[in-house]
C-alpha positions as YAML, in Angstrom:
chain: A
units: angstrom
residues:
- id: 1
  name: MET
  ca: [38.08, 64.32, 64.78]
- id: 2
  name: GLU
  ca: [38.94, 65.07, 61.18]
- id: 3
  name: LEU
  ca: [37.72, 62.65, 58.54]
- id: 4
  name: ASN
  ca: [40.32, 61.41, 56.09]
- id: 5
  name: PRO
  ca: [38.78, 61.86, 52.60]
- id: 6
  name: ASP
  ca: [40.64, 58.79, 51.32]
- id: 7
  name: ASP
  ca: [39.10, 56.61, 54.03]
- id: 8
  name: MET
  ca: [35.67, 58.06, 53.32]
- id: 9
  name: THR
  ca: [35.53, 57.10, 49.62]
- id: 10
  name: PRO
  ca: [33.45, 53.94, 50.30]
- id: 11
  name: VAL
  ca: [31.19, 55.94, 52.60]
- id: 12
  name: ILE
  ca: [30.64, 58.56, 49.91]
- id: 13
  name: HIS
  ca: [29.77, 55.82, 47.40]
- id: 14
  name: ARG
  ca: [27.31, 54.29, 49.87]
- id: 15
  name: LEU
  ca: [25.67, 57.66, 50.50]
- id: 16
  name: LYS
  ca: [25.34, 58.37, 46.79]
- id: 17
  name: ARG
  ca: [23.74, 54.96, 46.31]
- id: 18
  name: ALA
  ca: [21.35, 55.69, 49.19]
- id: 19
  name: GLN
  ca: [20.53, 59.04, 47.60]
- id: 20
  name: GLY
  ca: [19.54, 57.23, 44.41]
- id: 21
  name: GLN
  ca: [17.49, 54.71, 46.37]
- id: 22
  name: LEU
  ca: [15.69, 57.50, 48.20]
- id: 23
  name: ALA
  ca: [14.86, 59.20, 44.91]
- id: 24
  name: ALA
  ca: [13.45, 55.88, 43.72]
- id: 25
  name: VAL
  ca: [11.30, 55.60, 46.87]
- id: 26
  name: THR
  ca: [9.91, 59.08, 46.26]
- id: 27
  name: ARG
  ca: [9.15, 58.18, 42.65]
- id: 28
  name: MET
  ca: [7.49, 54.92, 43.73]
- id: 29
  name: ILE
  ca: [5.20, 56.80, 46.11]
- id: 30
  name: GLU
  ca: [4.34, 59.38, 43.47]
- id: 31
  name: GLU
  ca: [3.49, 56.58, 41.04]
- id: 32
  name: GLY
  ca: [1.32, 54.77, 43.58]
- id: 33
  name: LYS
  ca: [3.46, 51.63, 43.73]
- id: 34
  name: ASP
  ca: [2.79, 48.73, 46.10]
- id: 35
  name: CYS
  ca: [3.24, 49.57, 49.79]
- id: 36
  name: LYS
  ca: [5.41, 46.50, 50.43]
- id: 37
  name: ALA
  ca: [7.82, 47.46, 47.65]
- id: 38
  name: VAL
  ca: [8.06, 51.04, 48.92]
- id: 39
  name: VAL
  ca: [8.74, 49.95, 52.50]
- id: 40
  name: THR
  ca: [11.35, 47.42, 51.32]
- id: 41
  name: GLN
  ca: [13.22, 50.12, 49.40]
- id: 42
  name: LEU
  ca: [12.91, 52.56, 52.29]
- id: 43
  name: SER
  ca: [14.40, 49.93, 54.58]
- id: 44
  name: ALA
  ca: [17.34, 49.54, 52.19]
- id: 45
  name: VAL
  ca: [17.94, 53.31, 52.28]
- id: 46
  name: SER
  ca: [17.82, 53.31, 56.07]
- id: 47
  name: LYS
  ca: [20.33, 50.45, 56.32]
- id: 48
  name: ALA
  ca: [22.68, 52.16, 53.86]
- id: 49
  name: LEU
  ca: [22.61, 55.35, 55.93]
- id: 50
  name: ASP
  ca: [23.20, 53.42, 59.15]
- id: 51
  name: ARG
  ca: [26.18, 51.62, 57.64]
- id: 52
  name: ALA
  ca: [27.64, 54.90, 56.42]
- id: 53
  name: GLY
  ca: [27.29, 56.35, 59.91]
- id: 54
  name: PHE
  ca: [28.89, 53.31, 61.52]
- id: 55
  name: ALA
  ca: [31.78, 53.49, 59.05]
- id: 56
  name: ILE
  ca: [32.37, 57.13, 59.98]
- id: 57
  name: ILE
  ca: [32.32, 56.31, 63.69]
- id: 58
  name: ALA
  ca: [34.63, 53.33, 63.15]
- id: 59
  name: SER
  ca: [37.07, 55.68, 61.44]
- id: 60
  name: GLY
  ca: [36.95, 57.92, 64.50]
- id: 61
  name: MET
  ca: [37.61, 54.99, 66.81]
- id: 62
  name: GLU
  ca: [40.53, 53.90, 64.67]
- id: 63
  name: GLN
  ca: [41.97, 57.42, 64.86]
- id: 64
  name: CYS
  ca: [41.65, 57.34, 68.65]
- id: 65
  name: MET
  ca: [43.48, 54.02, 68.86]
- id: 66
  name: THR
  ca: [46.30, 55.00, 66.51]
- id: 67
  name: SER
  ca: [46.69, 58.57, 67.81]
- id: 68
  name: PRO
  ca: [46.01, 58.61, 71.53]
- id: 69
  name: ASP
  ca: [46.88, 62.29, 71.64]
- id: 70
  name: GLN
  ca: [43.73, 63.08, 69.64]
- id: 71
  name: ASP
  ca: [41.30, 65.29, 71.50]
- id: 72
  name: LEU
  ca: [38.28, 63.00, 71.08]
- id: 73
  name: ASP
  ca: [36.45, 62.16, 74.27]
- id: 74
  name: ARG
  ca: [35.26, 58.57, 74.74]
- id: 75
  name: LYS
  ca: [31.87, 59.82, 75.92]
- id: 76
  name: GLU
  ca: [31.57, 61.94, 72.80]
- id: 77
  name: LEU
  ca: [32.34, 58.93, 70.61]
- id: 78
  name: GLU
  ca: [29.84, 56.81, 72.55]
- id: 79
  name: LYS
  ca: [27.19, 59.49, 72.13]
- id: 80
  name: LEU
  ca: [27.81, 59.54, 68.38]
- id: 81
  name: PHE
  ca: [27.50, 55.77, 68.23]
- id: 82
  name: LEU
  ca: [24.26, 55.78, 70.18]
- id: 83
  name: THR
  ca: [22.69, 58.37, 67.89]
- id: 84
  name: LEU
  ca: [22.65, 55.64, 65.23]
- id: 85
  name: ALA
  ca: [21.21, 52.97, 67.49]
...
């Protein structure tokens, strides 16, 4: 499955945002910030990464539906999906 760069633009933006959030979490820990605030930000990073992964998998599913001749196995796609669960 090849990823279409045009379809991945929102995913790239989400990942860059998550990268900034993760840097903020690191900074918060280094500065000794409140545990609750750190965990809240870490949760936001985790959700952003999950959503990026789901968007990539959804793109793969869409490719399978629109191009049945693609060589992507259903079990392989299911395995990818479950790695995010």
